[in-house]
N, C-alpha and C positions, 0 to 999 in steps of 0.2 A: 834800628829806626835810632833817630833820636828820640832820650828819654820829653827833649825841650827844641820843642822846637824854631829853632833861629827863621829869623824875616831875611829873606836873599837877593837881592837885586840885581839883575846880569841885564847891562846893554849887550842888544843886538842876538838876543837871545832867539829867535822865532829860529834860525835855519843852522844849519853849517855848524863849525866849534860852537857858538851860543849856546843851541838846539842842544850840545853832548852837554854841555855843563847843567845850564834849565833840568835835563834827564839826572844827572851825579844824583845833585839836590834835594829834587821830588823824590828819588830814590833811598836817599837818606831820613825822607820825613816834615822835609825843609817847608814855608813858605817861599814863594820866591812865586815874587813879582819881574818880570821882562819887557822889557819895549824895545821897536823895530817900526819903521817905516811903515808895512800893510802884514796884516794878519798868513800863513801858511798855514799848509797841511797839519806839519805835528802844534802851532798854536792850538788849532782846532781839534785834532785829536787830544789836550791835555786841558784845554776847557768841559771839550766835553766825556776825560774820565771820569766816577763817582767819582774814581779814590782820592781825583786832586779840587776834587765842591768847593772843598773853604780855602787853601792851601795856594794855589794855579789866580793869579791875575798879568793878563795883557794890556796893555795897550798901546798905542796907536801915536810911534813916537820921531819925527822929527830929530834926531841928539844932536844935530848940529845947531839946534834951534836953541837959545840959552832959557827961555821963555816954558817952551813946552820938555824940558828938564826943569824941571825947576817943577811946575804943575805934577810934572810926572810925580816928582816921589814925594810933592804935597798931601798928594794922591796914594796911595803906598800904607803913609804915615795916620793919614784917615782910616783906611782901613786895618794896619796892623800896632798901629801905635807906636814903633820904632826899629829901627832899620841894623841890624847885626854881622852881616857883610854883604860888602858891595863886588862884584865881580865888571873892571868895566870894559866886556868885550865889542861893543864895536865900530866899526873902521870898514876902509875900502880903499884902495888903489886903484892907482890908473896911470898903467901903463908907456910908456916911453921915454927917449932922451932927455934931455933936461932941456935943449935949445928947445925939440920941435911942441914940447906939456906947452898945454894953452894954458892962460888965466886962469879961466872957469874950470880946471881942472886941481892945479894945485891951491884958490880958496877950496875947495870938497876936500880933498884929499884934510890940508890943518882943520880945514873949519872942526870937520867929526873926529879925526881923528884924537889932535892937540888940542883943540877949545874948547869942546864937545866935553871933552874929558874930564878937561880939568873946573867945567860950567854946575857937571854933574855932581862930579866928586865936590865938592863944597857944600854944594848945599846937601851931600849926604853926610858930612864929617859934624856941620852943625845938628845933625841929630842922632851924632853917636857926641860929642861932646858931651853933649845933654847929657844924655844914658848913660854914661861912665866906658866907653869902650867903646868895643871893636876891628872889623879884619877887613883888610879892604886889600883886592888883589887886579894890578893894572896888563891888559895882557899888550903884551906890544909883541918882537918876530926878530928874529937871526940877520932877516934885514939888515936894524938899525944896528947889529952889532959887527956883522960883514963886509955891507953894503950887496947889493944887486946893481951890477948894467941896466940900464930902464927903470928902477927903482928911486930914483934918489931925495925922492919924492919922499914916499911910503917909506924910506929909511929917516928922512930925516926927524918921521912924524914919530916915530917909533925910538931912536935916540932918544928924542927930547923924554919920553913918556919916561925910560928909563929912569933918566935923570930928574924926572917928580918926584919918582916912588923915590928913590935917596932922600927928597931934600924933603917930601910930606914925609918922612918914617920921621924926622928928627924933629921938625913942626909937633912932633901927636906919639908918638913910644910916649914918654912920661904920662899920659893922658893913657893910659889903655888902649893903644889902637893900632893894631901893625898896619904896615902896609909893604907891600910885595910886590913885586911883576912879576911873568913865566912871558922865558920869550919861546915858540915855540921853530919846528921845522917847518919843513915841507908836511901839510895832511892833506889827507883824502877827502877832498868835504869839496866846496862850488870853488873854490878861489882857488883850488890846484885847475880845474877845469880845463883853461885859458891854455895849460905844455901843451906840450903838442906830446906823445909820445915817447921819441923818443929823448929828447927832456928828461921826461920822469923815470925815462928807464936809466938814464943817464945819473941823476939827484939816486936813487937807489943802489947802485953802485959802487956810488962812491961813499952810502953812508954806513960805515959797525953794523945797526941794529940789522943793514939789511930790506929795508922795505922802507914806508915810507905813516909815516903815524896818522894815526884815526882819535876822531875828535879827547877818547876815553884814554888815550894817555897821558890831556890837557890837564883832563876832567880830575884826575886820579891826582894832578899834584894841585891840584887850585886846591881841591877838601886836604890835601892836606899841609897847606900852609892861615886854612879857614882854622881849623884845629889849636881850642882855646890849646890844650895841650903844649902849640907851639909857639908859644907868645913874648918866648927869647931870640925866634926870629923876625928881626921886622927890617926891611931898609935892602932886601936881598934882589940878585936881577934869575930865578934858576931857569937854566935854559933846556928842552927839551925837545929832543932833532932827532932823538936814535943817533946819539959817535959826532954826529956829521961833522964838527963845527971843534970838533976838543982833535 
């Protein structure tokens, strides 16, 4: 347990990787606010668990909607006054070669993965500047670094997030706010369920660690980057992929 609980915001924390990150911070004794389009069983369990009664907040939010995101951050500040950590995890993928991708799918991916992240981060940064510090972690993907057939739009948004991370780190470094990114590889979450068994087997064979990742693998990396003792690490994108891209 941390002696001084932090206020942590995790977007897209209702399932998969986001839920793993939320659980990690709750286990550390922190206050955690998360948002998603709808409740899940995980959200209900956290909300009904007495040990999290005054440390967990969930709000239904479409993170691609600028006004909803701003209102969510306002709610967190009203509840707990300050925000110490932001983890931008909310994201969506739409498979398909570019020639066949619909305009609606392009807009959906860009609006949530990129524009939504930028607008919500802007709202949080204003609070962090007022309190004099903080930590931001943007969850991107190895797809943004290596590319993947059928994920060109998704990869473009994740590569853009890496650029956003580096530029924002330069803007905020002198104000005691660190900004880093994590690029996960293939994880055992809902995002990988669309892959066929043969595809997953091939990925595992190509991964030096010999397995897919778990949300806990990424959550530990997040905890490392937001540790106050690591305030000289900023502007970096840490790849957590079992060695797949090494």
